[in-house]
N, C-alpha and C positions, 0 to 999 in steps of 0.2 A: 504493500500500500504506500503510495507516494506521500511525502511530507506535505504540510499545508502550503509551503512556499515554493517547493521544487518538484517538478513533475517529470523530469527526464531520466532516462536510463544513465548509469554512471559514465558510460563511454560516449554519450551523445554530446554534441556541442551545446553549451549554455550561453556563453557570452563571447563575442568576438568584437571588441570595441576599443578604439584608440590604440591599436597595435597589440592588445593583450587578448589572450584566449584562455577560456576555461571550459572543460567538460563539466557535466553535472556532478561527477565525482569530485573533481578538483574544486568546484564551487562549494560543494558541501564541506570539504575540508577547510577551505578559506573562511567560511562562516564560523566554523568551530574555533579556528585559530584567532579570529577577531574577538570572539567571546572570551577566549582564554586570556587575552592580553588587555582587554578593556572592560572594566567593571563599573563604568560610569552609570549613574542612575538614568541619564538621558543621553542618547546618541545624537550626533549632528552630522548629517551627510551633505549639508548644503554646499560646501566648498570642495567636495571630493570629485574625482573623475567618475564617469558613469559606472565603470566596473566596480570601483571601491564603494560608491554610493549604494549600489545594489547589494553588495556584500554586507554593508553596514545595516541597511534596512532589513535584510533577512535575519541578520544577527539579532537585531532589536526584537523582531517577531519571536524568535526562539526564546529569548530571555523574558519576553513579556513586558518590555519597557518602551517608552515613547522614543520616537526618532524625528528630528527636525529635517525637513527637506524644503528649504526656503531659498528664495532669490538672495544671494549674499549681498547684492547691491541695494536691496530694499527690505530689510528684515524688520518685521513688526515686533513691538514689545509684547510680552506674554505675562499673564498673571499665573495663578495656581492652575495646575493641569488637572483635569478630571481623572479619577483613578483608572478608568478604562481606556484612556487615550493611548493611541498607538502612533498614527501618522500626524505630525504637526506640519501642516501645509498652509498655503495662503490662497486668496483669490488671485486672479490673473493680473489685476491692476489695469485692465483695459479702460475702465472709466474713472480711475482715480488710484490712490495709494492702496497697495495690497492689504487685505485684512487677515489676521491670524485665524486659522481654523484648526480644529482637532477632531479626529475621527477614530473609531475603533477599527481593529483589523477586520471584523466581520462585515462592516459597512462597505468594504470593497470585496473581500474574498467571497462573500455570499452571492455576489452578482456575477462571479466569473463563469459559472455554468451557463447562465443565460447569455452572457457575452460570447461565449464559445459557440453556442447554437446560432447566434446571429451572424457572427463573422466567419465561421468555418475554419478558424485557426487550428492547425494540427501540429503534432510534435515534430513533424518533418519540416515545418516551415522555418524560414529565416526572416525575422521580424525587424524591419528597419525603423529605428527611432530617430526622428528628425528634429528634435528640440531638446532643451535641457529638462532634467527630471523635476525641477521645481515647478514646471508647468504640468499640472496634474494629469492632463491627458496623456503625456508621455510617460510619466511614472506609472499610471494605471496600465498603459499598454505594455511596458516592460515587465511589470510584475505579473500581469496576466500571461505573457509569453512564457516566463519561467514556470509558472504554475501549470501551464499546459504542456510543458516539456519542449517548447520551441526555443530557437536560438535568438538572442537579442544581438543585433549587429548595427554597425554604421556603414557597412559596405553595400551601397546601392546596387552594384553590379551583380551581387548574388542574392539579393532580397526577393522573397516571394510575396511578402506582405509588408505594407507600410502604414504607419500612423502619421498623419499630417493634416495641417490646416489646408484649405483649398489653394491658397497662394503658393505654398511650398510644394504641393502635389504637382502643380504645373511644371516645375523644374525637375522634380524627382523622376517622373515617368520617362524622361529622355535619357536618364542614366541607369535605368533599372529594367533591362531586357527580360528578366525572368519574372517580373511582377505579375501576380495573379489577382491579388485583392488589395484595394486601397481603403483604409479605414479613416474616415474623414470626420472631424469634429472641430469645435472651437467657434466657427462661424458657418453660416449656411453655405451649402455647396452652390457654386455659380456655374452658369452655362460654359464659361471658358475653361474652368477646371474639368468639367465633365467631358468636354470635347477633347481636351489634352490627354485625358486618360481613356480614350476610346479603346475598347478591347480588354480593359481591366474591369473586373467586378468591383463596384463601389458600394461600400457599406457606410452609411451616414448615421451618426447617432447624435442625440441632443441631450445635454445635461449641463451641470455646472459644478464648480468646486464644492458648493455647499450640499448638493443633493445627488451628486454622481449621475449615474445613468437614469434617464427619464424615458426616452423613446428612441427607437431606432428603425432603420429600414434598409432594404436592399434596393438601390436605385434601379428602376424608376418607381418602385412602390411607394405609397405614402408612409410617413412616420406613424408609428403606433406605440402607445405606452407599453412599457414592460409589464408583465403580469403582476409583479409585486407593487406596482406604482399606481396611485390614484391621483387624479387631477381635477381641479375646478377652475372656472373662469370667473373672476370677480372684477367688475368694471373694466372688462377687456384684458385684464392681466392674469397671468398663469400662476396658480398656487398648486403645490405638490405635496402629497403625503407619501412618504417612502421609508422603507427600512434601511436605505442606503445613505441617509442624511448624516451630516456632521453632528457632533455632540453639542448640546446646549441650544439647539434651534427649536422653533415652535413646531407643533404637530403638523400644521399646514404652513409650508414655507413659500413666501412670495418670491418667485424667481426674478420678477421684474421685466418679463417679456410680454409683449402683446401676442395673444394667441387665440386660437379657436379650437374647440373640440368637436369632432364629427362622429359619424357612426363607426361602430367596430373599433372604438378607442383610438381613432385617428386624431393626430395632433398637427395643426398648422401653426407654425411659429412665424410671426411677422417682423419681429425685431424688438430691440430694447424699448421699454416703456418710455424712458427718457429721450429716446430717439423719435418719438412722435412729435412732429413740428406743427404747431397751430398757425397756419397762414391765413389770416383773415377769417377764421372760423372753420376752415377746411383742414382736416387732419392729414398730414403728409408723413408717411413712415419712411425714415431715412434709408432703411435697408431696401425698400422698394425702388427708390430712386437710384441707389447704388447698383442694383441689379441691372437696371436699364443702361446706366452710363458705363458700367463695366463691360458691356457687350460692344461698345462703339469702337470703331477702328482707331487705333493709336492710343487708346487708354490702357496703360499698363496696370494701374491701380487707382481706386477712387474711394473717398470717404465723404459722407454728407453729414452735416450738423446744422442745427438751427441757430440763428443769430437774432437778437432782439431788434425790433423795428417799431418806430413811433406810430406808424399808421396801421400796419398789418399785424402787429403783435410779434410775429417772427417772420423771418425769410429763410429760404434754403441757401446754404453755402456749400459749395463743392470744392474739396481739395483733390486735385488730380495729378497723377504721375503720368506724364505723356511719353510716347515712344514714337518719334519721327513725324509728328503732326503738329500743326499750329492750333492754339486754343480756339480760334475762331471756327476752324473746321469741326471741332468737337461740339461747340455751341450749336452750329448749324444742324448737325445730326440730331442733337438732343431736342431741338424745337419740334421736330416732327414726331416725337415719341412720347413726350411728357405733357401732361395737362399744365395749364398756365400756373396754377398754384405750386406744382411740384418742380417747375423749371427753376434751376438755381439763378438767383439774382446776383450772386457774388461767386466768382470763380478764382481759385487760388492755385496756380501751378506750383508744385513742389518737386524737387529732385528725387525725393523718396519720402513715403509716408512713414510717420513714426509707428513702430510696432512693439508689442510685448515680446517676451522671449519665445512664446509659443507661436508667434506669427500673426496674431490678431492686431488690428489697428488699435493703437493706444489712444483712445478718444480723449482722455483727460489731457494728454500732452498735445494732441491736435488742437483742442479748443484753446489751449494756452498760446499755441503758435498763431492761431487765427484771430486772437483777441486784438 
């Protein structure tokens, strides 16, 4: 019977990352050696390499102690830890400064069987992790791979599965000839990323650092709530009740996204609630505008925010990363596709959009840049 954190046979590859390689047998011994030399009451994997961080996290699990996996450049202050705390992580910081979170081991490990059924990850797979482990989608993907007996790798040329946000997926598919499955999260899948990954099965899941997995789909099927998850819509915003939530949260957690619930537990997520822009009494959802602008010729990346306006209340502002076209050409394309209220009144070309470590647009930083 496999241990809770390691699922592979001793001679199978477990980690091949940063020039270091471990079989599952070697990884098991490395975990025991870590425990033997470090008896701290709380481990900290935040500044470690991916290989050492995974060893550290698994060692903490075996000892039954908490482990910090945080962005070393934006570490939040923490008070007393709950007795059952295992993973000490943070929100992504895409809309502001990261907030500290604590979760039990079960709040992730209990969802692994459902995640396996959704993604089809097998022990023979080589799972490419495309971002730092303090971004919870990458930590989740790496720990799930080890639990399933698959190999965690940074070698795109040999990868059969990848965890990535859509912007990163566009680049990865050109370097991953063996890729079978792309597991996408963080932000909604866009048409450009889907087209770039043509021929690769795409699994998209929706969740957050606070509530973990909420819904998933195999593209082009609709998103559906996981069996263990309940959801409600209150004033247009999504609330979730789940056994996968962090410690200390309410029974019904307000995720902060505009959403709709349909038949057969279908979930439609329209974007962040704070991204709803009130233009003269008309609600414009920033992500809807981004999806339109992101398909235009010459737009490499785009982010849309609301800005105060004396007459309309708010106006739409678009920050665009252009690729070989003039801004006027992009404006001209947009006029034929967007309703008047959704058409950006302010356009700001940027050489590169600010992003979080996981690849999502850092909207808090962007608003500061546009102020």
